[in-house]
C-alpha positions in Angstrom: -15.5 -18.4 -12.6 -14.4 -18.3 -16.1 -12.4 -21.0 -17.6 -9.9 -20.4 -20.5 -7.6 -23.1 -21.8 -4.4 -22.4 -23.7 -4.8 -18.9 -24.8 -2.8 -17.3 -27.3 -0.3 -14.3 -26.0 -2.6 -12.1 -28.0 -5.5 -12.8 -25.7 -3.4 -12.2 -22.5 -4.6 -8.6 -22.5 -8.3 -9.7 -22.2 -7.3 -11.9 -19.5 -5.4 -9.5 -17.2 -8.1 -6.8 -17.6 -9.7 -5.7 -14.3 -13.3 -5.0 -13.8 -14.0 -1.7 -15.0 -16.1 1.0 -12.8 -17.6 4.2 -14.3 -16.1 6.6 -11.8 -17.5 9.8 -13.5 -20.4 10.4 -11.1 -18.4 9.0 -8.1 -15.7 11.6 -8.7 -18.1 14.5 -8.7 -19.7 13.2 -5.5 -15.8 13.0 -4.0 -15.1 16.3 -5.2 -18.1 17.9 -3.3 -17.4 16.2 0.0 -13.8 17.3 -0.2 -14.7 21.0 -0.9 -17.1 20.9 1.9 -14.7 19.4 4.4 -12.0 22.1 3.2 -14.7 24.9 3.8 -16.5 23.8 7.0 -13.9 21.5 8.8 -15.3 19.6 11.8 -18.9 20.4 11.2 -18.7 18.8 7.7 -17.0 15.8 8.8 -19.5 15.1 11.8 -22.2 15.9 9.1 -20.9 13.2 6.8 -20.6 10.8 9.7 -24.0 11.1 10.5 -25.2 10.9 6.7 -22.9 7.7 5.8 -22.2 6.1 9.0 -25.3 6.8 10.9 -23.7 8.2 14.0 -24.1 11.7 15.7 -20.4 12.5 17.0 -20.2 15.0 19.9 -16.4 15.0 19.1 -14.1 13.4 16.6 -11.1 12.4 18.6 -10.8 9.1 20.5 -10.6 9.9 24.3 -8.4 8.2 26.9 -11.4 6.5 28.4 -12.0 4.9 25.3 -8.4 3.7 24.8 -8.6 2.1 28.4 -12.1 0.6 27.5 -10.5 -0.9 24.3 -7.7 -2.7 26.3 -10.3 -4.4 28.7 -12.7 -5.6 25.8 -9.9 -7.1 23.7 -9.1 -10.5 25.2 -5.6 -11.6 26.3 -5.1 -14.2 23.3 -5.9 -11.5 20.5 -3.9 -9.1 22.3 -0.9 -11.5 22.3 -1.5 -12.2 18.6 -1.4 -8.4 17.8 1.7 -8.1 19.9 3.6 -11.0 18.1 2.3 -9.8 14.8 3.8 -6.2 15.6 7.1 -7.8 16.5 7.6 -9.4 13.1 6.4 -6.5 11.3 8.8 -4.2 13.3 11.6 -6.8 12.6 11.3 -6.7 9.0 10.8 -2.9 8.6 13.7 -2.2 11.1 16.0 -4.2 8.8 15.3 -1.8 6.0 17.0 1.2 7.8 18.9 3.3 5.1 22.8 3.3 5.6 24.2 6.5 4.0 27.6 6.6 2.4 29.9 9.3 1.4 31.0 9.1 -2.1 34.0 11.2 -3.6 32.9 11.3 -7.4 36.0 13.4 -8.2 39.0 14.6 -6.2 37.4 17.4 -3.8 33.8 16.4 -4.7 31.9 14.6 -2.2 28.3 13.5 -2.2 26.0 11.5 0.2 22.2 11.3 1.0 20.4 11.6 4.5 17.1 9.8 5.1 14.8 11.9 7.0 11.3 11.0 8.1 8.0 12.3 6.9 7.2 14.5 10.0 3.1 14.1 9.7 1.6 11.1 8.3 -2.1 10.2 8.0 -3.4 6.5 8.2 -6.7 5.4 6.9 -8.2 2.3 8.4 -11.2 0.9 6.8 -14.0 -0.3 9.1 -17.0 -1.0 6.7 -17.5 -4.8 6.3 -14.5 -6.0 8.4 -12.4 -3.7 10.9 -9.0 -4.1 9.6 -6.8 -3.8 12.8 -4.2 -5.4 11.0 -3.6 -2.5 8.7 -3.0 -0.3 11.6 0.0 -2.5 12.3 1.2 -2.6 8.7 1.0 1.1 8.6 1.9 2.8 12.0 4.8 0.3 12.7 7.1 1.6 9.8 6.0 5.0 10.5 7.0 4.9 14.1 10.6 3.2 13.0 11.2 5.8 10.6 10.6 8.4 13.2 7.6 10.3 11.8 6.7 12.7 14.7 3.1 12.8 14.4 1.2 9.7 13.4 -2.5 10.4 12.7 -5.2 7.5 12.4 -8.8 8.1 11.0 -11.2 5.0 11.1 -15.1 5.2 10.8 -16.9 4.5 14.1 -19.5 2.1 14.7 -23.4 2.8 15.1 -22.9 3.3 18.9 -19.9 5.8 18.3 -17.1 3.8 19.2 -14.2 2.5 17.1 -13.6 -1.2 17.0 -11.4 -1.9 20.2 -8.8 -4.2 18.3 -8.3 -1.1 15.9 -7.5 0.8 19.2 -5.2 -1.8 20.9 -3.3 -2.3 17.7 -2.8 1.8 17.3 -1.6 1.7 21.0 1.0 -1.2 20.3 2.0 0.3 17.1 2.5 3.9 18.6 -0.2 6.0 16.9 -0.3 9.7 18.1 -3.8 10.8 17.7 -6.8 8.5 16.7 -10.0 10.1 15.2 -13.5 8.8 14.3 -13.9 9.6 10.7 -14.4 7.6 7.5 -14.9 7.5 3.9 -14.0 10.6 1.9 -14.4 12.8 4.9 -11.3 11.4 6.6 -9.3 11.7 3.4 -10.3 15.4 3.1 -9.8 16.1 6.7 -6.0 14.7 6.9 -5.4 16.5 3.6 -6.8 19.9 4.6 -6.7 19.9 8.3 -10.0 20.8 10.5 -10.2 22.2 13.9 -9.6 18.8 15.4 -7.8 16.7 12.7 -4.4 17.8 12.0 -3.3 18.1 8.5 -0.4 15.8 7.3 2.1 15.6 4.5 1.3 12.0 3.2 -1.9 9.7 3.5 -1.6 5.9 3.5 -4.1 3.2 3.4 -6.8 1.2 1.6 -10.3 1.9 1.3 -13.5 1.6 -1.0 -13.5 3.3 -4.5 -14.8 6.6 -2.8 -11.9 6.5 -0.4 -9.4 5.8 -3.4 -10.7 8.3 -5.5 -10.4 11.0 -2.8 -7.1 10.2 -2.1 -6.2 10.5 -5.8 -8.2 14.0 -5.9 -6.2 15.3 -3.0 -2.9 14.2 -4.4 -3.0 16.6 -7.1 -2.4 19.5 -5.0 -2.6 19.3 -1.4 -1.0 15.9 0.0 1.2 13.0 -1.3 -0.4 9.5 -0.8 1.1 6.0 -0.5 0.2 4.7 -4.0 -2.9 4.6 -6.5 -4.8 1.6 -5.8 -7.9 -0.4 -6.6 -9.8 -3.7 -5.6 -7.6 -6.4 -3.9 -6.6 -9.6 -5.8 -4.2 -12.7 -6.0 -2.8 -14.5 -8.5 -2.0 -18.5 -7.7 0.3 -20.4 -10.1 -0.1 -23.9 -9.4 1.3 -27.1 -11.0 0.1 -30.7 -10.8 1.8 -31.3 -7.2 -0.2 -28.3 -5.9 -2.5 -29.0 -2.9 -6.0 -28.5 -4.3 -7.6 -27.7 -0.8 -4.9 -25.0 -0.1 -5.2 -23.3 -3.6 -9.0 -23.1 -3.2 -8.5 -21.5 0.2 -6.3 -19.1 -1.1 -8.6 -18.0 -3.8 -11.6 -17.7 -1.5 -9.5 -15.9 1.1 -8.8 -13.0 -1.5 -12.5 -13.0 -3.0 -14.0 -12.5 0.7 -12.5 -8.9 0.5 -15.1 -7.4 -1.6 -17.4 -8.0 -4.4 -15.0 -6.2 -6.8 -12.1 -8.4 -5.6 -10.5 -10.6 -8.3 -8.7 -13.9 -8.1 -6.6 -15.7 -11.1 -5.4 -19.3 -11.3 -2.9 -20.0 -13.9 -2.0 -23.9 -13.8 -0.2 -26.3 -16.1 -2.7 -29.2 -15.3 -6.2 -29.6 -16.7 -7.0 -31.9 -13.5 -6.0 -29.2 -11.0 -8.1 -26.7 -13.1 -10.9 -28.9 -12.4 -10.2 -30.0 -9.0 -9.9 -26.5 -7.9 -13.1 -25.3 -9.2 -14.9 -28.0 -7.5 -13.0 -27.4 -4.2 -13.7 -23.6 -4.5 -17.6 -24.6 -4.8 -17.4 -26.7 -1.8 -15.4 -24.3 0.4 -17.5 -21.3 -0.8 -20.5 -22.9 0.8 -18.9 -22.8 4.4 -18.0 -19.2 4.2 -19.9 -16.7 6.2 -19.1 -14.1 3.6 -20.1 -16.2 1.0 -22.4 -13.8 -1.0 -19.5 -11.3 -1.0 -17.1 -14.2 -2.2 -19.4 -15.5 -4.8 -19.6 -11.9 -6.5 -15.8 -11.6 -6.9 -15.6 -14.7 -8.1 -17.8 -13.7 -11.2 -14.7 -11.3 -12.1 -12.2 -14.3 -11.8 -10.6 -16.8 -14.2 -9.0 -20.1 -14.0 -6.3 -20.6 -17.0 -4.6 -23.4 -18.3 -1.4 -23.0 -20.0 1.3 -25.3 -21.5 4.1 -24.8 -18.9 5.3 -22.8 -16.1 7.4 -20.2 -18.4 4.0 -19.2 -20.0 2.5 -19.2 -16.5 5.1 -16.8 -15.0 4.6 -14.6 -18.3 1.0 -14.4 -17.8 1.4 -13.5 -14.3 4.1 -10.9 -15.1 1.4 -9.3 -17.6 -1.1 -9.4 -14.7 1.3 -7.9 -12.3 -0.8 -9.1 -9.3 -1.1 -7.6 -5.7 -0.2 -11.2 -4.4 1.2 -13.9 -6.2 1.3 -17.5 -4.8 3.6 -19.9 -6.3 2.4 -23.4 -5.3 4.7 -25.4 -7.5 7.5 -27.9 -7.1 10.4 -25.6 -8.2 9.1 -22.3 -6.7 12.4 -21.0 -6.0 13.4 -21.2 -9.8 10.1 -19.6 -10.9 10.4 -17.0 -8.3 13.7 -15.8 -9.8 11.5 -15.0 -13.0 9.1 -12.6 -10.9 9.3 -9.3 -12.3 5.8 -7.5 -11.7 4.2 -8.5 -8.2 3.3 -6.9 -4.9 4.0 -9.7 -2.6 5.1 -13.1 -3.5 4.5 -16.1 -1.5 6.6 -19.1 -2.0 5.5 -22.9 -1.8 2.4 -24.7 -0.3 2.4 -23.4 3.2 3.0 -19.7 2.3 -0.5 -18.6 2.3 -1.4 -15.2 1.5 -2.8 -14.8 5.0 0.5 -15.1 6.6 1.5 -11.9 4.8 -1.7 -10.1 5.7 -1.2 -10.6 9.1 2.0 -11.8 10.8 5.0 -13.0 8.6 6.4 -9.5 9.0 6.2 -8.4 5.2 3.6 -5.4 4.6 0.2 -6.1 3.4 -0.4 -2.5 1.8 0.3 -3.4 -1.7 -0.2 -2.1 -5.3 -3.1 -3.2 -7.3 -4.7 -2.9 -10.6 -1.5 -3.5 -12.4 0.4 -0.7 -10.6 2.9 -3.4 -9.3 4.6 -2.7 -12.9 5.9 0.4 -11.3 5.1 0.5 -7.6 6.4 -1.1 -4.5 4.3 -1.8 -1.4 4.6 0.1 1.5 8.0 -0.2 3.4 10.1 2.0 5.5 11.3 4.0 2.6 7.5 5.1 2.1 8.0 7.2 5.2 11.2 8.8 4.4 12.7 11.5 2.2 16.3 11.2 0.9 18.0 14.7 1.2 21.3 14.9 -1.0 24.4 16.9 0.3 27.4 17.8 -1.6 30.9 19.4 -0.4 33.1 20.8 -2.9 36.8 22.1 -2.1 39.3 24.1 -4.3 40.2 20.7 -5.6 36.5 19.9 -6.4 36.4 23.1 -8.4 39.2 22.2 -10.2 37.9 18.7 -10.9 34.5 19.7 -12.3 34.3 23.4 -12.8 35.1 23.7 -16.5 32.8 20.6 -17.2 30.1 22.6 -15.3 30.9 25.8 -17.3 30.8 23.9 -20.8 27.4 22.3 -19.9 25.7 25.6 -18.7 26.9 27.3 -21.6 25.7 24.7 -23.9 22.3 25.0 -22.4 22.4 28.8 -22.6 22.5 29.2 -18.9 24.7 32.0 -18.4 24.0 32.8 -14.8 24.6 29.0 -14.1 28.0 29.5 -15.7 29.1 32.4 -13.9 28.3 30.8 -10.6 31.1 28.4 -11.3 33.2 30.7 -13.1 33.6 33.2 -10.3 34.6 30.3 -8.0 37.4 28.9 -10.8 38.7 32.6 -11.0 39.0 32.8 -7.3 40.6 29.4 -6.9 43.0 30.3 -9.7 44.1 33.6 -8.3 45.1 32.0 -4.9 47.0 28.9 -6.5 
């Protein structure tokens, strides 16, 4: 890990910079696969499953028999854990329900909104280095609460042509409509364009590798909405001299094991904490099964020593982390100063893993600095707001002439006339 002590503010831009990937060739490959899926449908998806996931699939849909088999394969303790996590995620997202309110902006002019679910949504669940069944809960649960009528899930199969059973159990608990064995770019293309088996959806959600992210961004230009732009996963930990060193190191490594392109950042006000965390990270690293992955991610990571917590939160806001952990004595005061972050974890016991799995908040979050402008997935992600307005004769009196003046000033005479004929009608009946 890189160590930087007392950086000047002009150096912050370099500290918060993410690893750069040359995606020019990657984008060409992605575009080619997408075009093939659009043209050949199921045959193309199956061909790429054979090429990339090394499995020959007779059909793409997960069968009822496979769902029943998954129920038997997942032990009761894990199933109970999934159900508890689902309960908490459901409770938190259900609390986000929109409450419409009619507003009379002027006498006779009433405006309001209605929240309407996106009818068809697609969920992408990675299954490469780790089968992310927790992401099924995070994406499908709010979709079900919102009232999406069709929830389509795509996930890559294993070499035996099956989907990880925990993914299937989580999908059943969360209320997924249809599940398909398709991964990578071909899955994104299938949901964006529709194939003989996989329905076309209106919005695609879910994380993935750089190929999946590029595919989502490409299809979003013309064919389908996506949840957010995203990059590799990341965490920032702010720690003062009271921080628990073992906890801080564990938090950094829990993020580093996601992938070789993940990034972790420690900002501390204590030289001793910096040195102790570095040593503890090295100790815990040796015990990890995914040591090689975490070790590579740590090459992109930095430990920063700053003069005070104000500077620490300033640097964090410049970084705009996906996950922010505040291991400080006065974390509540510091939390009030957070303006850029995907999800914030307060105090020594709020590890990122809690939010990843079972506290109830969503773990699908903006990365790569997008937290400056994007929210994480929430109930509103699955809804559209439709506005309504109703005008009476009094409403025409209230704003009619204002509309005429503004339309005339913009040289839109037909707009003006649409109000003028109504004004004339109201005046003639007065």
